[in-house]
C-alpha positions as MATLAB code, in Angstrom:
seq = 'MNNPLAAKVILVIATVLAVVAPSRAHAEVGLSLPAVVDDARRGARFGNFIFIPSVGLEGRYNSNVFRQDSREGRSEAAVLTLRPGFKLLNPTPSWLKLTWDASVDVNFWFSKDPNADKQGRVAAETSLRADFLVKSVVGFFIADRFIRSVQPQNYSTSRRYDWNFNHAEIGLQVRPTGALQFDLSYAFNFNLFDSFKDGDRFYHQARLLGTWAFFPKTSLFLDVDWRYQDWSRDKVDYRVDSMPLRAVLGVRGYLTKKVALDVRAGYGQGFVKQGTDVQTFIGGASFAFKPTPFTLLDLGYDRNFEDAAFYGRWYIADSAHLSIKQQFARRLELSGAFTYSYLSFGRVVPKASDVSGLSALSASQADRRDHSLGARIGLSYSAVRYLTLRVGYEFEAIVTDFRLVGTDAAGKTSTDFGGYKLHQVFGEITVLY';
ca = [
     -25.772  -18.844   -0.536;
     -23.915  -17.244    2.567;
     -20.872  -19.645    2.751;
     -17.262  -19.041    2.399;
     -17.010  -21.548   -0.664;
     -18.570  -18.981   -3.139;
     -17.763  -20.478   -6.612;
     -17.523  -17.320   -8.784;
     -14.921  -15.440   -6.390;
     -12.626  -18.148   -6.015;
     -12.740  -18.723   -9.879;
     -11.584  -15.155  -10.294;
      -8.841  -15.653   -7.828;
      -7.407  -18.924   -9.611;
      -7.586  -16.932  -12.942;
      -5.586  -14.327  -11.607;
      -2.831  -16.547  -10.046;
      -2.695  -18.225  -13.519;
      -1.968  -14.737  -15.021;
       0.797  -13.792  -12.498;
       2.434  -17.182  -12.605;
       5.717  -16.974  -14.813;
       4.460  -18.043  -18.333;
       4.992  -16.903  -21.814;
       2.050  -14.834  -22.122;
       1.000  -13.151  -25.580;
       2.288   -9.549  -24.373;
       5.759  -10.972  -24.874;
       5.390  -11.146  -28.698;
       8.164   -8.351  -28.734;
       6.461   -5.443  -30.404;
       6.160   -2.177  -28.542;
       5.355    1.407  -28.883;
       7.876    3.852  -27.998;
       8.460    5.444  -24.572;
       6.444    8.560  -24.051;
       8.941   11.382  -24.335;
       9.187   12.145  -20.722;
      10.429    9.001  -19.617;
      14.029    9.708  -20.446;
      14.054   12.720  -18.127;
      12.207   10.853  -15.154;
      14.089    9.400  -12.138;
      17.106   10.300  -10.004;
      20.209    8.976  -11.209;
      22.741    6.874   -9.115;
      25.435    5.540  -11.324;
      23.882    3.121  -13.665;
      20.522    3.078  -11.825;
      17.469    5.076  -12.205;
      15.131    5.426   -9.133;
      11.682    6.710   -9.999;
       9.202    7.279   -6.982;
       5.613    8.203   -7.515;
       2.413    8.864   -5.650;
      -1.026    8.382   -7.349;
      -4.840    9.277   -6.560;
      -7.372    7.245   -8.345;
     -11.087    7.608   -7.877;
     -13.020    4.611   -9.089;
     -16.868    3.544   -9.651;
     -17.615    0.028   -9.177;
     -21.251   -1.386  -10.024;
     -21.154   -4.707   -8.474;
     -18.769   -4.939   -5.537;
     -19.452   -8.332   -4.464;
     -19.555   -9.983   -8.070;
     -23.270  -10.918   -7.600;
     -25.641  -12.201  -10.128;
     -28.610  -10.041  -10.759;
     -30.850  -12.253   -8.926;
     -28.778  -12.032   -5.946;
     -28.800   -8.237   -5.588;
     -26.072   -5.766   -6.456;
     -23.978   -3.285   -4.059;
     -22.347   -0.398   -6.030;
     -19.526    1.886   -4.502;
     -17.108    4.592   -5.036;
     -13.506    3.798   -3.960;
     -10.964    6.618   -3.561;
      -7.216    5.044   -3.677;
      -4.060    6.483   -2.428;
      -1.341    4.600   -4.585;
       2.665    5.603   -3.515;
       5.151    3.512   -5.503;
       8.540    3.391   -6.967;
      10.535    1.837   -9.831;
      14.330    0.877   -9.733;
      16.198   -0.053  -12.817;
      19.362   -0.050  -14.853;
      18.778    0.479  -18.581;
      22.483   -0.316  -19.318;
      23.744   -3.002  -17.315;
      27.178   -4.400  -16.952;
      27.425   -7.547  -14.728;
      24.018   -6.860  -13.210;
      20.626   -6.460  -14.639;
      18.272   -5.232  -12.021;
      14.462   -4.255  -12.317;
      12.392   -3.683   -9.106;
       9.148   -2.127   -8.755;
       6.420   -1.574   -6.199;
       3.254    0.000   -5.157;
       0.756    0.116   -2.052;
      -2.830    0.865   -2.627;
      -4.699    2.392    0.538;
      -8.498    2.265   -0.406;
     -11.401    4.195    0.933;
     -14.936    2.886   -0.037;
     -18.179    4.764   -0.072;
     -21.293    3.089   -0.603;
     -24.933    2.898    0.571;
     -23.956   -0.806    1.673;
     -22.194   -0.695    4.963;
     -20.465   -4.125    4.075;
     -18.891   -2.575    1.002;
     -17.507    0.309    3.276;
     -15.932   -2.405    5.232;
     -13.989   -4.205    2.511;
     -10.293   -4.412    2.404;
      -8.186   -1.207    3.166;
      -4.838   -2.165    1.860;
      -3.549   -3.982   -1.374;
      -0.040   -4.239   -2.449;
       2.251   -5.376   -5.244;
       5.986   -5.671   -5.805;
       8.168   -7.373   -8.524;
      11.836   -8.014   -8.213;
      14.307   -9.390  -10.774;
      18.026   -9.674  -10.680;
      20.277  -11.136  -13.359;
      23.955  -11.781  -12.476;
      26.940  -12.281  -14.779;
      24.632  -11.224  -17.796;
      27.292  -11.367  -20.325;
      29.060  -14.438  -19.168;
      28.872  -18.148  -20.185;
      27.312  -18.905  -16.836;
      24.905  -16.635  -14.803;
      22.048  -16.759  -12.503;
      19.170  -14.734  -11.281;
      16.787  -14.207   -8.374;
      13.215  -13.210   -8.917;
      10.420  -12.621   -6.497;
       6.846  -11.288   -6.785;
       4.388  -10.557   -4.248;
       0.610   -9.670   -4.496;
      -1.763   -8.664   -1.948;
      -5.125   -8.259   -3.301;
      -8.375   -7.031   -2.025;
     -11.104   -9.424   -2.628;
     -14.785   -9.000   -1.466;
     -16.690  -12.148   -1.168;
     -19.663  -12.760   -3.649;
     -22.646  -11.904   -1.267;
     -22.876   -8.570    0.643;
     -20.849   -9.372    3.888;
     -18.242   -7.406    5.940;
     -16.045  -10.700    5.683;
     -13.556  -10.930    2.911;
     -11.373  -12.782    0.654;
      -8.398  -10.611    0.608;
      -5.260  -12.880   -0.259;
      -1.414  -12.935   -0.371;
       0.426  -14.411   -3.345;
       4.121  -14.824   -3.471;
       6.251  -16.314   -6.072;
      10.167  -16.661   -5.196;
      12.703  -18.043   -7.666;
      16.093  -18.752   -8.245;
      17.721  -20.033  -11.409;
      20.870  -20.793  -13.485;
      21.656  -19.599  -16.832;
      23.934  -21.447  -19.306;
      24.742  -19.725  -22.650;
      27.402  -22.251  -24.589;
      26.935  -19.950  -27.606;
      25.786  -16.336  -28.157;
      22.426  -17.572  -29.717;
      21.833  -20.684  -27.153;
      20.661  -20.375  -23.507;
      19.360  -22.631  -21.123;
      17.466  -21.230  -17.817;
      16.845  -23.928  -14.999;
      15.067  -22.706  -12.122;
      13.400  -23.596   -8.948;
      10.660  -21.382   -7.160;
       8.337  -21.772   -4.004;
       4.907  -20.331   -4.090;
       2.279  -19.751   -1.920;
      -1.227  -18.516   -1.767;
      -2.676  -17.476    1.787;
      -5.893  -15.876    2.616;
      -6.510  -13.765    5.642;
      -9.414  -15.764    6.878;
     -10.468  -18.293    4.107;
      -8.011  -21.304    5.028;
      -9.842  -23.722    2.641;
      -8.270  -21.738   -0.185;
      -4.744  -21.629    1.238;
      -2.003  -23.791   -0.980;
       1.506  -23.961   -1.509;
       3.506  -25.133   -4.745;
       6.962  -25.926   -5.575;
       7.894  -25.098   -9.288;
      10.777  -26.341  -11.145;
      11.078  -25.174  -14.832;
      13.314  -25.535  -17.804;
      13.346  -22.949  -20.570;
      15.838  -23.145  -23.348;
      16.100  -20.672  -26.278;
      18.074  -20.888  -29.775;
      18.111  -17.566  -31.578;
      18.562  -19.234  -35.166;
      17.849  -15.469  -36.336;
      19.116  -12.256  -34.958;
      15.539  -11.345  -33.559;
      13.736  -14.931  -33.930;
      14.038  -17.904  -31.340;
      13.095  -21.300  -31.010;
      12.379  -22.111  -27.520;
      11.314  -25.285  -25.313;
       9.419  -24.523  -21.883;
       8.774  -27.180  -19.531;
       7.219  -26.568  -16.237;
       6.313  -28.967  -13.320;
       4.624  -28.039  -10.058;
       3.910  -29.813   -6.836;
       0.792  -28.325   -5.448;
      -0.328  -28.870   -1.942;
      -3.764  -27.534   -0.676;
      -3.807  -26.874    3.071;
      -7.189  -28.724    3.323;
      -7.828  -31.378    0.905;
     -11.243  -32.156    0.026;
     -11.681  -35.652   -1.616;
     -13.252  -35.376   -5.286;
     -13.590  -31.626   -4.586;
     -10.213  -30.075   -4.285;
      -6.905  -32.223   -4.030;
      -3.406  -32.140   -4.331;
      -1.862  -32.475   -7.864;
       1.458  -32.287   -9.867;
       0.807  -30.484  -13.127;
       3.294  -30.682  -15.906;
       3.216  -28.494  -18.850;
       5.654  -28.756  -21.996;
       5.625  -26.579  -25.094;
       7.720  -26.127  -27.969;
       7.488  -22.695  -29.920;
       8.740  -19.988  -32.096;
       9.034  -16.242  -31.469;
      10.412  -13.463  -33.232;
       9.975  -10.919  -35.858;
       8.698  -11.653  -39.681;
       9.538   -8.256  -40.446;
      10.149   -5.005  -38.744;
       6.323   -4.387  -38.520;
       5.047   -8.022  -37.916;
       5.928  -10.303  -34.864;
       4.726  -13.771  -34.074;
       4.556  -16.132  -31.262;
       3.429  -19.834  -31.660;
       3.512  -22.765  -29.358;
       2.103  -26.120  -28.980;
       2.448  -28.724  -26.421;
       0.955  -31.056  -23.904;
       0.045  -30.676  -20.080;
      -1.504  -33.097  -17.669;
      -2.632  -32.361  -14.083;
      -1.451  -35.701  -12.315;
      -4.422  -35.093  -10.016;
      -3.933  -37.373   -6.968;
      -7.768  -38.374   -6.656;
     -10.793  -38.097   -9.192;
     -10.821  -37.324  -12.799;
      -7.364  -35.805  -14.296;
      -6.800  -33.321  -17.020;
      -4.847  -34.358  -20.298;
      -4.662  -31.816  -22.975;
      -3.233  -30.205  -25.648;
      -1.977  -26.564  -24.613;
      -0.330  -23.920  -26.648;
      -1.419  -20.785  -28.802;
      -0.701  -18.185  -31.208;
      -0.076  -14.562  -31.010;
       0.095  -12.074  -33.924;
       1.255   -8.506  -33.627;
       1.313   -5.995  -36.255;
       2.634   -2.389  -36.161;
       1.491   -0.657  -39.155;
       2.847    2.892  -38.187;
       5.400    3.540  -35.228;
       2.706    4.705  -33.146;
      -0.016    2.021  -33.644;
       0.143   -1.654  -32.347;
      -2.487   -4.467  -33.106;
      -2.242   -7.802  -30.835;
      -4.390  -10.559  -31.383;
      -4.196  -14.243  -30.580;
      -5.437  -17.649  -29.061;
      -4.155  -19.615  -25.901;
      -5.096  -22.673  -24.392;
      -4.012  -23.948  -20.868;
      -5.484  -25.408  -17.560;
      -5.416  -24.323  -13.999;
      -6.465  -25.617  -10.468;
      -9.952  -24.245  -10.137;
     -10.088  -24.500   -6.160;
     -13.835  -24.685   -6.151;
     -16.213  -27.613   -7.848;
     -14.319  -29.366  -10.412;
     -10.863  -29.171   -9.165;
      -9.447  -28.047  -12.488;
     -10.576  -26.124  -15.524;
      -9.148  -25.794  -19.043;
      -9.535  -22.364  -20.702;
      -9.522  -21.734  -24.233;
      -8.855  -17.971  -24.504;
      -8.845  -15.384  -27.332;
      -7.498  -11.507  -26.926;
      -7.329   -8.603  -29.033;
      -5.535   -5.313  -28.059;
      -4.971   -2.046  -29.967;
      -2.665    0.831  -29.099;
      -2.257    4.133  -30.563;
       0.120    6.673  -29.457;
      -0.044   10.515  -30.328;
       2.841   13.023  -30.177;
       4.454   10.562  -27.881;
       2.487   11.997  -24.981;
      -1.041   10.642  -25.282;
      -1.901    6.870  -25.644;
      -5.436    5.287  -26.339;
      -5.629    1.555  -25.652;
      -8.384   -0.856  -25.664;
      -8.139   -4.692  -24.914;
     -10.792   -7.340  -25.271;
     -10.612  -11.020  -23.838;
     -12.893  -13.922  -24.190;
     -12.226  -17.501  -22.380;
     -14.209  -20.701  -22.219;
     -13.653  -22.344  -19.422;
     -14.434  -26.217  -19.076;
     -14.428  -27.770  -15.515;
     -13.668  -31.219  -14.331;
     -16.588  -33.464  -13.513;
     -17.616  -33.531   -9.809;
     -20.875  -34.080   -8.097;
     -21.205  -32.020   -4.971;
     -21.974  -33.603   -1.336;
     -23.555  -31.869    1.493;
     -20.510  -32.450    3.377;
     -18.432  -30.368    1.214;
     -20.233  -27.207    2.721;
     -20.490  -27.353    6.535;
     -24.263  -26.661    7.849;
     -25.908  -27.992    4.778;
     -27.856  -31.280    4.726;
     -28.116  -31.105    1.130;
     -26.350  -29.814   -1.720;
     -26.633  -30.145   -5.673;
     -25.427  -28.425   -8.734;
     -27.310  -27.402  -12.111;
     -24.426  -28.953  -14.169;
     -22.139  -31.791  -13.447;
     -19.809  -30.634  -15.963;
     -19.601  -26.911  -15.441;
     -19.070  -24.752  -18.450;
     -18.440  -20.852  -18.129;
     -17.859  -18.000  -20.532;
     -15.624  -15.426  -19.300;
     -15.356  -11.923  -20.766;
     -13.321   -8.880  -20.392;
     -12.808   -5.428  -21.995;
     -10.756   -2.249  -21.252;
     -10.322    1.213  -22.705;
      -7.875    3.450  -21.420;
      -6.375    6.715  -22.064;
      -3.034    8.121  -20.608;
      -1.413   11.522  -20.837;
       2.117   12.357  -19.803;
       1.355   16.078  -19.058;
       5.042   17.071  -18.037;
       7.912   15.033  -16.621;
       6.238   15.271  -13.154;
       2.841   14.551  -14.010;
       0.520   11.717  -15.678;
      -3.097   11.495  -16.226;
      -5.266    8.367  -16.702;
      -8.695    7.534  -17.250;
     -10.519    4.475  -18.403;
     -13.476    1.931  -18.164;
     -13.354   -1.900  -17.598;
     -15.973   -4.717  -17.826;
     -15.749   -8.295  -16.575;
     -18.472  -10.840  -16.293;
     -18.806  -14.789  -16.141;
     -21.715  -15.971  -18.158;
     -22.948  -19.487  -16.944;
     -25.967  -21.463  -16.232;
     -24.131  -23.147  -13.469;
     -25.601  -22.420   -9.905;
     -25.485  -24.358   -6.471;
     -28.550  -25.004   -4.480;
     -28.031  -25.658   -0.655;
     -30.412  -26.740    1.853;
     -29.679  -26.424    5.648;
     -30.906  -28.787    8.626;
     -34.011  -26.422    9.042;
     -35.174  -27.142    5.325;
     -34.225  -23.415    4.182;
     -33.152  -23.363    0.491;
     -30.471  -20.903   -0.995;
     -28.809  -20.781   -4.258;
     -25.454  -19.262   -5.217;
     -25.598  -18.313   -8.997;
     -22.221  -18.475  -10.923;
     -22.512  -15.582  -13.005;
     -22.011  -12.028  -12.701;
     -21.329   -8.779  -14.489;
     -19.131   -5.782  -13.447;
     -18.607   -2.419  -14.727;
     -15.862    0.062  -13.510;
     -14.926    3.494  -14.674;
     -11.835    5.206  -13.088;
      -9.521    8.136  -13.060;
      -6.046    8.921  -11.893;
      -3.473   11.303  -11.435;
       0.009   10.357  -10.634;
       2.896   12.783   -9.534;
       6.196   11.213  -10.277;
       9.798   12.390  -10.300;
];
């Protein structure tokens, strides 16, 4: 269906935003592998600060550029990416703790499909956090994360879903004792598309995070997050403003030197202004095990909800993950990860007016249900101080029976299938100082 409201791409974007928004992800359990042997020698020193510039060259094969179902066709492409970047940090902070990293992707597409060759050229990502007065009873922090993503539509066209996301946050930190800390913060966020204004949204975010380290490496935490989300173009019973609230209580820390655990449970509600609302348990558990100093396993389950931006307004995601990392000689690292999510959407019956130019619009499911799959295998090698090599394979898929059927004024019928499968292989060489 050649229209700007392509179901699966918007779902992908919403899922990405759920990941990049500040949250307690399973990666924060606490255990990690040692730094590669060359890390300590990299970077230019300026007092307490280390500056590490880099430039990478990546080659990638993409089996399904437009994330199409097999019944819709498939366009494959090779992508050559030039990736300059840098990292700035101070590993031994005094009154200021700073971490800043940034990179820019300049993409060159090669495909038999001319529309694939015209996809987005420039992507970028940067993340900055500065904590002030880190050893005082009262401190504050500022943080910002910006992502510009190159996103093709879900049918072969030169038009794109390239979008820009920014999270700007400022917060106050209070440490009444060495074991107790409260963070109160406000953030302003935007998600703006270059040419798809129906997907634009802004949201304000207030967050309270309290932690109590009742053991040296084990903490109890309370995390309350409230947002006011404002879509640029509301659509009744389709995509409307909301004020989601999430509150979780949990514990995170080390059970032993080799075992870490993160368990949390709470409540979430969407406070959707029109149509059905979402009220659900949220939380999860992650378990990390380090059988040797150079081996790490992480598995867990998470439940949360997010705005869907297309057909259903919101969805609940029940997700499971498993990741394995193995390091050799502190130079070579082999990693593998698998994720699965069961996505339950809010109930909506689409109308022809939802998509301009259609006289009729129907869906195969009033209650959409998707299975989201992801897998990644990677191998990275720190050859010398100035050179790293990386190769890998990635897989992603949406498995669903959901589809939209539309009829235009001339009586022509077209179908947009909600599922797709995508394979990618890549190799990268990075030169850094």
